[in-house]
Structure formats: C-alpha cells, structure tokens
N, CA, C and O atoms as a GROMACS GRO file, in nm:
protein
  540
    1MET      N    1  12.266   9.397   9.009
    1MET     CA    2  12.276   9.518   9.004
    1MET      C    3  12.264   9.596   9.166
    1MET      O    4  12.184   9.609   9.260
    2ASP      N    5  12.372   9.628   9.133
    2ASP     CA    6  12.470   9.718   9.296
    2ASP      C    7  12.358   9.772   9.318
    2ASP      O    8  12.311   9.807   9.209
    3ILE      N    9  12.287   9.800   9.410
    3ILE     CA   10  12.183   9.874   9.438
    3ILE      C   11  12.277   9.913   9.580
    3ILE      O   12  12.342   9.833   9.650
    4SER      N   13  12.262  10.061   9.598
    4SER     CA   14  12.416  10.116   9.713
    4SER      C   15  12.292  10.088   9.863
    4SER      O   16  12.287   9.994   9.942
    5HIS      N   17  12.191  10.234   9.853
    5HIS     CA   18  12.082  10.258   9.948
    5HIS      C   19  11.970  10.388   9.884
    5HIS      O   20  12.020  10.487   9.832
    6ILE      N   21  11.814  10.372   9.894
    6ILE     CA   22  11.711  10.420   9.857
    6ILE      C   23  11.764  10.582   9.858
    6ILE      O   24  11.797  10.658   9.950
    7GLU      N   25  11.756  10.598   9.683
    7GLU     CA   26  11.768  10.738   9.683
    7GLU      C   27  11.678  10.837   9.692
    7GLU      O   28  11.627  10.892   9.789
    8HIS      N   29  11.673  10.843   9.646
    8HIS     CA   30  11.461  10.892   9.719
    8HIS      C   31  11.293  10.859   9.747
    8HIS      O   32  11.275  10.738   9.731
    9ILE      N   33  11.212  10.904   9.772
    9ILE     CA   34  11.095  10.882   9.752
    9ILE      C   35  11.028  10.962   9.697
    9ILE      O   36  10.959  11.029   9.773
   10GLY      N   37  11.016  10.995   9.538
   10GLY     CA   38  10.953  11.098   9.525
   10GLY      C   39  10.801  11.062   9.542
   10GLY      O   40  10.751  10.949   9.538
   11ILE      N   41  10.734  11.193   9.566
   11ILE     CA   42  10.611  11.195   9.571
   11ILE      C   43  10.518  11.349   9.511
   11ILE      O   44  10.542  11.466   9.540
   12ALA      N   45  10.413  11.295   9.421
   12ALA     CA   46  10.351  11.431   9.421
   12ALA      C   47  10.327  11.534   9.442
   12ALA      O   48  10.450  11.532   9.448
   13VAL      N   49  10.296  11.628   9.460
   13VAL     CA   50  10.199  11.766   9.560
   13VAL      C   51  10.200  11.821   9.397
   13VAL      O   52  10.259  11.786   9.294
   14GLU      N   53  10.092  11.938   9.438
   14GLU     CA   54  10.038  12.010   9.369
   14GLU      C   55  10.052  12.136   9.396
   14GLU      O   56  10.007  12.226   9.325
   15ASN      N   57  10.123  12.156   9.516
   15ASN     CA   58  10.168  12.338   9.541
   15ASN      C   59  10.271  12.282   9.576
   15ASN      O   60  10.267  12.215   9.678
   16LEU      N   61  10.395  12.294   9.501
   16LEU     CA   62  10.582  12.326   9.558
   16LEU      C   63  10.557  12.373   9.714
   16LEU      O   64  10.594  12.289   9.798
   17ASP      N   65  10.498  12.501   9.768
   17ASP     CA   66  10.530  12.557   9.867
   17ASP      C   67  10.451  12.546  10.013
   17ASP      O   68  10.486  12.615  10.109
   18GLU      N   69  10.352  12.464  10.019
   18GLU     CA   70  10.281  12.493  10.088
   18GLU      C   71  10.327  12.296  10.148
   18GLU      O   72  10.311  12.246  10.260
   19ALA      N   73  10.401  12.210   9.980
   19ALA     CA   74  10.417  12.123  10.143
   19ALA      C   75  10.549  12.149  10.136
   19ALA      O   76  10.622  12.096  10.220
   20ILE      N   77  10.588  12.209  10.066
   20ILE     CA   78  10.746  12.269  10.160
   20ILE      C   79  10.728  12.278  10.338
   20ILE      O   80  10.785  12.211  10.424
   21LYS      N   81  10.609  12.406  10.354
   21LYS     CA   82  10.619  12.420  10.492
   21LYS      C   83  10.570  12.311  10.572
   21LYS      O   84  10.609  12.321  10.689
   22TYR      N   85  10.468  12.168  10.540
   22TYR     CA   86  10.457  12.053  10.599
   22TYR      C   87  10.576  11.983  10.655
   22TYR      O   88  10.595  11.944  10.770
   23TYR      N   89  10.664  11.974  10.533
   23TYR     CA   90  10.752  11.943  10.589
   23TYR      C   91  10.899  12.002  10.694
   23TYR      O   92  10.997  11.943  10.742
   24GLU      N   93  10.857  12.127  10.696
   24GLU     CA   94  10.924  12.162  10.749
   24GLU      C   95  10.896  12.240  10.920
   24GLU      O   96  10.964  12.281  11.014
   25GLN      N   97  10.760  12.228  10.884
   25GLN     CA   98  10.732  12.267  11.016
   25GLN      C   99  10.607  12.216  11.133
   25GLN      O  100  10.551  12.264  11.232
   26VAL      N  101  10.603  12.088  11.053
   26VAL     CA  102  10.570  11.967  11.038
   26VAL      C  103  10.609  11.844  11.131
   26VAL      O  104  10.567  11.782  11.229
   27LEU      N  105  10.778  11.846  10.989
   27LEU     CA  106  10.809  11.717  10.997
   27LEU      C  107  10.972  11.776  11.096
   27LEU      O  108  11.059  11.701  11.141
   28GLY      N  109  10.969  11.923  11.103
   28GLY     CA  110  11.085  11.926  11.137
   28GLY      C  111  11.159  11.939  11.036
   28GLY      O  112  11.238  12.032  11.049
   29MET      N  113  11.167  11.878  10.932
   29MET     CA  114  11.308  11.874  10.826
   29MET      C  115  11.390  11.964  10.695
   29MET      O  116  11.322  12.065  10.682
   30LYS      N  117  11.439  11.966  10.652
   30LYS     CA  118  11.495  12.124  10.637
   30LYS      C  119  11.516  12.149  10.489
   30LYS      O  120  11.637  12.147  10.465
   31CYS      N  121  11.454  12.168  10.397
   31CYS     CA  122  11.448  12.172  10.234
   31CYS      C  123  11.654  12.243  10.209
   31CYS      O  124  11.682  12.362  10.224
   32TYR      N  125  11.693  12.204  10.196
   32TYR     CA  126  11.858  12.237  10.097
   32TYR      C  127  11.816  12.218   9.963
   32TYR      O  128  11.903  12.141   9.922
   33ALA      N  129  11.754  12.236   9.887
   33ALA     CA  130  11.696  12.224   9.711
   33ALA      C  131  11.625  12.245   9.645
   33ALA      O  132  11.541  12.163   9.607
   34ILE      N  133  11.634  12.398   9.599
   34ILE     CA  134  11.483  12.354   9.461
   34ILE      C  135  11.548  12.403   9.398
   34ILE      O  136  11.615  12.502   9.427
   35GLU      N  137  11.540  12.297   9.209
   35GLU     CA  138  11.520  12.303   9.139
   35GLU      C  139  11.438  12.278   9.069
   35GLU      O  140  11.359  12.186   9.085
   36GLU      N  141  11.442  12.388   8.937
   36GLU     CA  142  11.383  12.349   8.779
   36GLU      C  143  11.435  12.190   8.656
   36GLU      O  144  11.526  12.215   8.577
   37VAL      N  145  11.376  12.055   8.652
   37VAL     CA  146  11.402  12.044   8.568
   37VAL      C  147  11.300  11.987   8.461
   37VAL      O  148  11.218  11.895   8.458
   38VAL      N  149  11.348  12.095   8.366
   38VAL     CA  150  11.250  12.209   8.183
   38VAL      C  151  11.205  12.072   8.149
   38VAL      O  152  11.084  12.047   8.148
   39ASP      N  153  11.300  11.975   8.119
   39ASP     CA  154  11.317  11.828   8.045
   39ASP      C  155  11.123  11.800   8.049
   39ASP      O  156  11.027  11.794   7.972
   40GLN      N  157  11.157  11.790   8.189
   40GLN     CA  158  11.083  11.690   8.299
   40GLN      C  159  10.903  11.777   8.346
   40GLN      O  160  10.801  11.721   8.384
   41LYS      N  161  10.933  11.943   8.320
   41LYS     CA  162  10.878  11.973   8.364
   41LYS      C  163  10.770  11.928   8.466
   41LYS      O  164  10.655  11.883   8.465
   42VAL      N  165  10.908  11.981   8.594
   42VAL     CA  166  10.856  11.923   8.685
   42VAL      C  167  11.033  12.059   8.784
   42VAL      O  168  11.152  12.082   8.764
   43LYS      N  169  10.889  12.114   8.914
   43LYS     CA  170  11.044  12.190   9.011
   43LYS      C  171  11.001  12.092   9.148
   43LYS      O  172  10.914  12.024   9.203
   44THR      N  173  11.123  12.142   9.154
   44THR     CA  174  11.217  11.987   9.331
   44THR      C  175  11.250  12.041   9.376
   44THR      O  176  11.314  12.144   9.362
   45ALA      N  177  11.198  11.958   9.484
   45ALA     CA  178  11.270  12.024   9.638
   45ALA      C  179  11.240  11.881   9.687
   45ALA      O  180  11.150  11.797   9.680
   46PHE      N  181  11.460  11.909   9.780
   46PHE     CA  182  11.511  11.790   9.805
   46PHE      C  183  11.460  11.806  10.005
   46PHE      O  184  11.407  11.899  10.067
   47PHE      N  185  11.503  11.682  10.043
   47PHE     CA  186  11.532  11.704  10.193
   47PHE      C  187  11.566  11.598  10.260
   47PHE      O  188  11.479  11.511  10.269
   48LEU      N  189  11.687  11.574  10.322
   48LEU     CA  190  11.687  11.500  10.368
   48LEU      C  191  11.635  11.462  10.463
   48LEU      O  192  11.598  11.528  10.559
   49VAL      N  193  11.624  11.297  10.439
   49VAL     CA  194  11.559  11.196  10.607
   49VAL      C  195  11.666  11.199  10.700
   49VAL      O  196  11.778  11.153  10.678
   50GLY      N  197  11.626  11.257  10.810
   50GLY     CA  198  11.733  11.182  10.910
   50GLY      C  199  11.917  11.239  10.948
   50GLY      O  200  11.961  11.354  10.956
   51THR      N  201  11.980  11.126  10.962
   51THR     CA  202  12.159  11.184  10.893
   51THR      C  203  12.129  11.018  10.785
   51THR      O  204  12.224  10.940  10.769
   52SER      N  205  12.052  11.001  10.751
   52SER     CA  206  12.081  10.867  10.600
   52SER      C  207  12.171  10.944  10.484
   52SER      O  208  12.263  11.024  10.499
   53GLN      N  209  12.107  10.888  10.356
   53GLN     CA  210  12.182  10.900  10.223
   53GLN      C  211  12.076  10.938  10.164
   53GLN      O  212  12.057  11.020  10.074
   54THR      N  213  11.997  10.862  10.232
   54THR     CA  214  11.821  10.958  10.142
   54THR      C  215  11.784  11.036  10.160
   54THR      O  216  11.839  11.096  10.252
   55LYS      N  217  11.657  11.112  10.093
   55LYS     CA  218  11.636  11.236  10.016
   55LYS      C  219  11.438  11.138  10.049
   55LYS      O  220  11.378  11.031  10.066
   56ILE      N  221  11.429  11.266  10.037
   56ILE     CA  222  11.226  11.312   9.977
   56ILE      C  223  11.210  11.378   9.852
   56ILE      O  224  11.280  11.475   9.880
   57GLU      N  225  11.172  11.400   9.733
   57GLU     CA  226  11.165  11.414   9.659
   57GLU      C  227  11.045  11.506   9.644
   57GLU      O  228  10.958  11.454   9.575
   58LEU      N  229  11.010  11.648   9.697
   58LEU     CA  230  10.870  11.640   9.657
   58LEU      C  231  10.927  11.662   9.441
   58LEU      O  232  11.037  11.662   9.385
   59LEU      N  233  10.725  11.686   9.369
   59LEU     CA  234  10.800  11.708   9.253
   59LEU      C  235  10.627  11.766   9.280
   59LEU      O  236  10.530  11.706   9.327
   60GLU      N  237  10.640  11.907   9.227
   60GLU     CA  238  10.540  11.992   9.158
   60GLU      C  239  10.530  12.021   8.998
   60GLU      O  240  10.596  12.109   8.943
   61SER      N  241  10.446  11.944   8.936
   61SER     CA  242  10.476  11.939   8.744
   61SER      C  243  10.458  12.092   8.784
   61SER      O  244  10.431  12.157   8.886
   62THR      N  245  10.490  12.121   8.627
   62THR     CA  246  10.550  12.236   8.612
   62THR      C  247  10.399  12.268   8.469
   62THR      O  248  10.373  12.380   8.425
   63SER      N  249  10.354  12.188   8.441
   63SER     CA  250  10.273  12.179   8.336
   63SER      C  251  10.220  12.075   8.316
   63SER      O  252  10.300  11.984   8.300
   64PRO      N  253  10.087  12.039   8.306
   64PRO     CA  254   9.978  11.950   8.312
   64PRO      C  255   9.938  11.924   8.236
   64PRO      O  256   9.815  11.933   8.238
   65ASP      N  257  10.008  11.865   8.094
   65ASP     CA  258  10.112  11.761   8.028
   65ASP      C  259  10.202  11.681   8.088
   65ASP      O  260  10.223  11.562   8.061
   66GLY      N  261  10.286  11.786   8.217
   66GLY     CA  262  10.435  11.642   8.189
   66GLY      C  263  10.391  11.493   8.225
   66GLY      O  264  10.300  11.415   8.198
   67PRO      N  265  10.530  11.501   8.317
   67PRO     CA  266  10.465  11.359   8.374
   67PRO      C  267  10.420  11.354   8.594
   67PRO      O  268  10.356  11.289   8.677
   68ILE      N  269  10.470  11.420   8.587
   68ILE     CA  270  10.378  11.466   8.714
   68ILE      C  271  10.251  11.572   8.690
   68ILE      O  272  10.240  11.621   8.802
   69GLY      N  273  10.138  11.641   8.600
   69GLY     CA  274  10.048  11.694   8.611
   69GLY      C  275   9.963  11.563   8.548
   69GLY      O  276   9.844  11.558   8.580
   70LYS      N  277  10.016  11.451   8.456
   70LYS     CA  278   9.867  11.354   8.419
   70LYS      C  279   9.953  11.280   8.527
   70LYS      O  280  10.054  11.342   8.491
   71PHE      N  281   9.990  11.219   8.605
   71PHE     CA  282  10.009  11.150   8.700
   71PHE      C  283   9.916  11.189   8.870
   71PHE      O  284   9.887  11.098   8.947
   72ILE      N  285   9.897  11.270   8.887
   72ILE     CA  286   9.814  11.382   8.976
   72ILE      C  287   9.687  11.355   8.914
   72ILE      O  288   9.603  11.276   8.957
   73ALA      N  289   9.678  11.441   8.788
   73ALA     CA  290   9.556  11.427   8.721
   73ALA      C  291   9.472  11.330   8.692
   73ALA      O  292   9.355  11.359   8.671
   74LYS      N  293   9.520  11.184   8.685
   74LYS     CA  294   9.491  11.049   8.704
   74LYS      C  295   9.477  10.920   8.896
   74LYS      O  296   9.412  10.828   8.946
   75LYS      N  297   9.583  11.006   8.920
   75LYS     CA  298   9.538  10.924   9.080
   75LYS      C  299   9.601  10.997   9.237
   75LYS      O  300   9.633  10.938   9.340
   76GLY      N  301   9.604  11.189   9.197
   76GLY     CA  302   9.619  11.214   9.256
   76GLY      C  303   9.767  11.297   9.356
   76GLY      O  304   9.889  11.300   9.340
   77PRO      N  305   9.718  11.325   9.406
   77PRO     CA  306   9.926  11.382   9.455
   77PRO      C  307   9.925  11.234   9.570
   77PRO      O  308   9.837  11.168   9.625
   78GLY      N  309  10.026  11.233   9.567
   78GLY     CA  310  10.146  11.122   9.680
   78GLY      C  311  10.251  11.035   9.626
   78GLY      O  312  10.346  11.080   9.562
   79ILE      N  313  10.242  10.963   9.640
   79ILE     CA  314  10.407  10.852   9.638
   79ILE      C  315  10.431  10.901   9.506
   79ILE      O  316  10.346  10.985   9.478
   80HIS      N  317  10.505  10.883   9.424
   80HIS     CA  318  10.485  10.852   9.297
   80HIS      C  319  10.569  10.768   9.246
   80HIS      O  320  10.539  10.660   9.194
   81HIS      N  321  10.753  10.847   9.268
   81HIS     CA  322  10.836  10.637   9.292
   81HIS      C  323  10.994  10.674   9.398
   81HIS      O  324  11.055  10.771   9.443
   82ILE      N  325  11.002  10.514   9.394
   82ILE     CA  326  11.117  10.488   9.453
   82ILE      C  327  11.219  10.488   9.347
   82ILE      O  328  11.225  10.432   9.238
   83ALA      N  329  11.322  10.590   9.431
   83ALA     CA  330  11.479  10.544   9.305
   83ALA      C  331  11.609  10.516   9.449
   83ALA      O  332  11.627  10.573   9.557
   84PHE      N  333  11.661  10.426   9.396
   84PHE     CA  334  11.793  10.334   9.443
   84PHE      C  335  11.862  10.381   9.429
   84PHE      O  336  11.816  10.464   9.508
   85ALA      N  337  11.970  10.432   9.395
   85ALA     CA  338  12.151  10.482   9.383
   85ALA      C  339  12.228  10.338   9.350
   85ALA      O  340  12.251  10.238   9.418
   86VAL      N  341  12.263  10.386   9.175
   86VAL     CA  342  12.374  10.227   9.163
   86VAL      C  343  12.494  10.306   9.117
   86VAL      O  344  12.486  10.428   9.131
   87ASN      N  345  12.646  10.236   9.043
   87ASN     CA  346  12.732  10.270   9.037
   87ASN      C  347  12.722  10.347   8.858
   87ASN      O  348  12.772  10.444   8.801
   88ASP      N  349  12.638  10.249   8.828
   88ASP     CA  350  12.573  10.362   8.694
   88ASP      C  351  12.411  10.330   8.632
   88ASP      O  352  12.346  10.244   8.573
   89ALA      N  353  12.407  10.398   8.663
   89ALA     CA  354  12.177  10.396   8.656
   89ALA      C  355  12.252  10.399   8.444
   89ALA      O  356  12.242  10.519   8.419
   90THR      N  357  12.290  10.354   8.356
   90THR     CA  358  12.264  10.299   8.210
   90THR      C  359  12.311  10.134   8.156
   90THR      O  360  12.265  10.056   8.072
   91LYS      N  361  12.454  10.131   8.274
   91LYS     CA  362  12.422  10.028   8.236
   91LYS      C  363  12.316   9.908   8.359
   91LYS      O  364  12.275   9.803   8.309
   92ALA      N  365  12.288   9.931   8.484
   92ALA     CA  366  12.143   9.899   8.570
   92ALA      C  367  12.072   9.868   8.472
   92ALA      O  368  12.044   9.750   8.448
   93LEU      N  369  12.034   9.956   8.407
   93LEU     CA  370  11.880   9.970   8.334
   93LEU      C  371  11.885   9.854   8.207
   93LEU      O  372  11.775   9.814   8.169
   94GLN      N  373  12.020   9.792   8.133
   94GLN     CA  374  12.050   9.761   8.064
   94GLN      C  375  12.056   9.580   8.094
   94GLN      O  376  12.051   9.507   7.995
   95LEU      N  377  12.068   9.521   8.232
   95LEU     CA  378  12.097   9.478   8.294
   95LEU      C  379  11.946   9.481   8.341
   95LEU      O  380  11.891   9.409   8.257
   96ALA      N  381  11.876   9.511   8.404
   96ALA     CA  382  11.699   9.555   8.428
   96ALA      C  383  11.681   9.450   8.284
   96ALA      O  384  11.669   9.328   8.272
   97GLY      N  385  11.688   9.581   8.168
   97GLY     CA  386  11.571   9.461   8.074
   97GLY      C  387  11.646   9.362   8.000
   97GLY      O  388  11.612   9.318   7.890
   98ASP      N  389  11.771   9.321   8.077
   98ASP     CA  390  11.790   9.197   8.007
   98ASP      C  391  11.770   9.078   8.077
   98ASP      O  392  11.798   8.962   8.044
   99LYS      N  393  11.719   9.121   8.176
   99LYS     CA  394  11.580   9.061   8.246
   99LYS      C  395  11.500   9.040   8.255
   99LYS      O  396  11.428   8.998   8.347
  100GLY      N  397  11.484   9.075   8.108
  100GLY     CA  398  11.331   9.090   8.111
  100GLY      C  399  11.273   9.189   8.187
  100GLY      O  400  11.158   9.152   8.209
  101VAL      N  401  11.295   9.310   8.244
  101VAL     CA  402  11.178   9.377   8.290
  101VAL      C  403  11.139   9.477   8.133
  101VAL      O  404  11.170   9.465   8.015
  102GLN      N  405  11.067   9.563   8.204
  102GLN     CA  406  10.995   9.730   8.061
  102GLN      C  407  11.055   9.753   8.093
  102GLN      O  408  11.097   9.677   8.181
  103LEU      N  409  11.131   9.872   8.069
  103LEU     CA  410  11.236  10.018   8.067
  103LEU      C  411  11.100  10.117   8.043
  103LEU      O  412  11.002  10.091   7.974
  104ILE      N  413  11.119  10.210   8.103
  104ILE     CA  414  11.096  10.336   7.998
  104ILE      C  415  11.191  10.384   7.971
  104ILE      O  416  11.200  10.423   7.855
  105ASP      N  417  11.304  10.406   8.061
  105ASP     CA  418  11.447  10.405   7.896
  105ASP      C  419  11.571  10.333   7.921
  105ASP      O  420  11.605  10.290   8.031
  106GLN      N  421  11.646  10.320   7.800
  106GLN     CA  422  11.628  10.228   7.720
  106GLN      C  423  11.857  10.280   7.813
  106GLN      O  424  11.948  10.200   7.838
  107GLN      N  425  11.854  10.424   7.829
  107GLN     CA  426  11.967  10.485   7.786
  107GLN      C  427  11.920  10.581   7.975
  107GLN      O  428  11.803  10.610   7.999
  108SER      N  429  12.032  10.613   8.077
  108SER     CA  430  11.994  10.720   8.149
  108SER      C  431  11.988  10.844   8.077
  108SER      O  432  11.985  10.844   7.954
  109ARG      N  433  11.987  10.923   8.125
  109ARG     CA  434  11.922  11.103   8.105
  109ARG      C  435  11.994  11.157   8.235
  109ARG      O  436  12.047  11.095   8.327
  110LYS      N  437  11.981  11.282   8.216
  110LYS     CA  438  12.048  11.363   8.328
  110LYS      C  439  11.853  11.391   8.379
  110LYS      O  440  11.748  11.415   8.320
  111GLY      N  441  11.900  11.366   8.529
  111GLY     CA  442  11.759  11.488   8.669
  111GLY      C  443  11.858  11.548   8.731
  111GLY      O  444  11.973  11.590   8.720
  112ALA      N  445  11.733  11.528   8.828
  112ALA     CA  446  11.775  11.734   8.897
  112ALA      C  447  11.815  11.604   9.052
  112ALA      O  448  11.758  11.510   9.106
  113GLU      N  449  11.926  11.668   9.066
  113GLU     CA  450  12.056  11.690   9.170
  113GLU      C  451  12.189  11.680   9.032
  113GLU      O  452  12.305  11.669   9.073
  114GLY      N  453  12.170  11.684   8.890
  114GLY     CA  454  12.277  11.616   8.790
  114GLY      C  455  12.324  11.487   8.852
  114GLY      O  456  12.440  11.474   8.891
  115LEU      N  457  12.219  11.376   8.861
  115LEU     CA  458  12.171  11.278   8.860
  115LEU      C  459  12.228  11.194   8.739
  115LEU      O  460  12.284  11.277   8.668
  116ASP      N  461  12.237  11.103   8.696
  116ASP     CA  462  12.164  10.951   8.597
  116ASP      C  463  12.114  10.942   8.622
  116ASP      O  464  12.120  10.920   8.743
  117ILE      N  465  11.934  10.943   8.535
  117ILE     CA  466  11.825  10.854   8.576
  117ILE      C  467  11.838  10.768   8.497
  117ILE      O  468  11.939  10.774   8.427
  118GLY      N  469  11.753  10.668   8.478
  118GLY     CA  470  11.594  10.578   8.392
  118GLY      C  471  11.577  10.565   8.492
  118GLY      O  472  11.625  10.568   8.606
  119PHE      N  473  11.445  10.537   8.394
  119PHE     CA  474  11.274  10.470   8.531
  119PHE      C  475  11.236  10.313   8.424
  119PHE      O  476  11.209  10.307   8.304
  120LEU      N  477  11.248  10.210   8.518
  120LEU     CA  478  11.131  10.056   8.479
  120LEU      C  479  11.050  10.112   8.530
  120LEU      O  480  11.026  10.183   8.627
  121HIS      N  481  10.961  10.014   8.346
  121HIS     CA  482  10.842  10.093   8.396
  121HIS      C  483  10.723   9.938   8.505
  121HIS      O  484  10.735   9.818   8.526
  122PRO      N  485  10.624  10.050   8.539
  122PRO     CA  486  10.622   9.933   8.624
  122PRO      C  487  10.469   9.851   8.654
  122PRO      O  488  10.382   9.827   8.738
  123LYS      N  489  10.508   9.832   8.536
  123LYS     CA  490  10.372   9.758   8.480
  123LYS      C  491  10.496   9.579   8.493
  123LYS      O  492  10.437   9.472   8.478
  124SER      N  493  10.668   9.579   8.522
  124SER     CA  494  10.745   9.475   8.596
  124SER      C  495  10.806   9.500   8.670
  124SER      O  496  10.910   9.442   8.700
  125THR      N  497  10.752   9.612   8.730
  125THR     CA  498  10.775   9.632   8.921
  125THR      C  499  10.696   9.579   9.018
  125THR      O  500  10.760   9.524   9.108
  126LEU      N  501  10.601   9.576   9.028
  126LEU     CA  502  10.476   9.547   9.062
  126LEU      C  503  10.451   9.629   9.099
  126LEU      O  504  10.414   9.642   9.215
  127GLY      N  505  10.463   9.732   9.007
  127GLY     CA  506  10.277   9.833   9.021
  127GLY      C  507  10.415   9.957   9.028
  127GLY      O  508  10.395  10.057   8.960
  128VAL      N  509  10.526   9.954   9.092
  128VAL     CA  510  10.564  10.044   9.164
  128VAL      C  511  10.692  10.093   9.076
  128VAL      O  512  10.794  10.025   9.057
  129LEU      N  513  10.656  10.275   9.005
  129LEU     CA  514  10.756  10.383   8.903
  129LEU      C  515  10.873  10.266   8.994
  129LEU      O  516  10.869  10.209   9.103
  130THR      N  517  10.950  10.269   8.906
  130THR     CA  518  11.103  10.291   8.986
  130THR      C  519  11.192  10.324   8.927
  130THR      O  520  11.192  10.287   8.810
  131GLU      N  521  11.367  10.449   8.997
  131GLU     CA  522  11.384  10.487   8.881
  131GLU      C  523  11.587  10.428   8.951
  131GLU      O  524  11.631  10.356   9.040
  132LEU      N  525  11.626  10.486   8.880
  132LEU     CA  526  11.767  10.383   8.897
  132LEU      C  527  11.882  10.609   8.885
  132LEU      O  528  11.864  10.712   8.819
  133CYS      N  529  11.979  10.563   8.992
  133CYS     CA  530  11.971  10.728   8.933
  133CYS      C  531  12.170  10.724   9.021
  133CYS      O  532  12.189  10.712   9.142
  134SER      N  533  12.272  10.736   8.924
  134SER     CA  534  12.356  10.781   8.915
  134SER      C  535  12.494  10.824   8.977
  134SER      O  536  12.533  10.710   8.998
  135LYS      N  537  12.546  10.864   9.000
  135LYS     CA  538  12.614  11.048   9.029
  135LYS      C  539  12.747  11.013   8.918
  135LYS      O  540  12.832  11.099   8.894
   0.00000   0.00000   0.00000
C-alpha cells in the first residue's frame, strides 16, 4: 500500500460550533472549512495541524441514525478514525482485501473535501477504524 502521510484524524463531537471554539480559542488552530456530507449524515470542520499536511476533522452527526450519531450514542464523543493518504483509495482497498482485511467499502466513494474514501473494518485493524483517502 502506498501511504504517504496521515491525512486526518476524525473526532466525533456532539456540537460542532462548541468544538470549533475549543480548537480555535484554546488550541489556537484555525478552521478552514465546514462541509456537510449529506449521504453520510455528518457535518465536518477541518483544521490543518501546524505546517504539516495532516488535518483534524471534527464530525457532528446530522441524524441520530447516521454513523457518527450511532458512534456517539454507543461510545460518546472522541476519536472516531484515522485516515491515511494513498494514491488510489479503491486500489488500496483492494490490496487490503486481498491481504484478508475486512472491508467496510469494497470501492471508494466521495467524502468531504472531494476526496475518494474507503474504510477498513476495525475488527481487522486492531480495533482502529481506518480510512483510506485519495484525491
């Protein structure tokens, strides 16, 4: 697999506006984008970490039956996933599947910031929900 860097760390939050205030006012980071991904029932906010390519993605559910709504109901707010940047998300998913990793997505789909994304099941990734992202 051709991982170039950590693309982002996804953090589930109950209130996006309050979480943005914390990241901006306490940590001194700047939110550069807010976006709703309707088919995933989530609203996101992005922060660059220093001068790196790595980002923090805050995720607020727009529906209790969405993935983030279910996650918060079960586990509470907190780290939801880690995302790695790859050249081709669909190809990376296929390579992981060929190695016996349980896939949530068989092929990539559109995510926030126009990225192609796909998830590996935490049952196969040592308990960590893993996202693969490509431009």
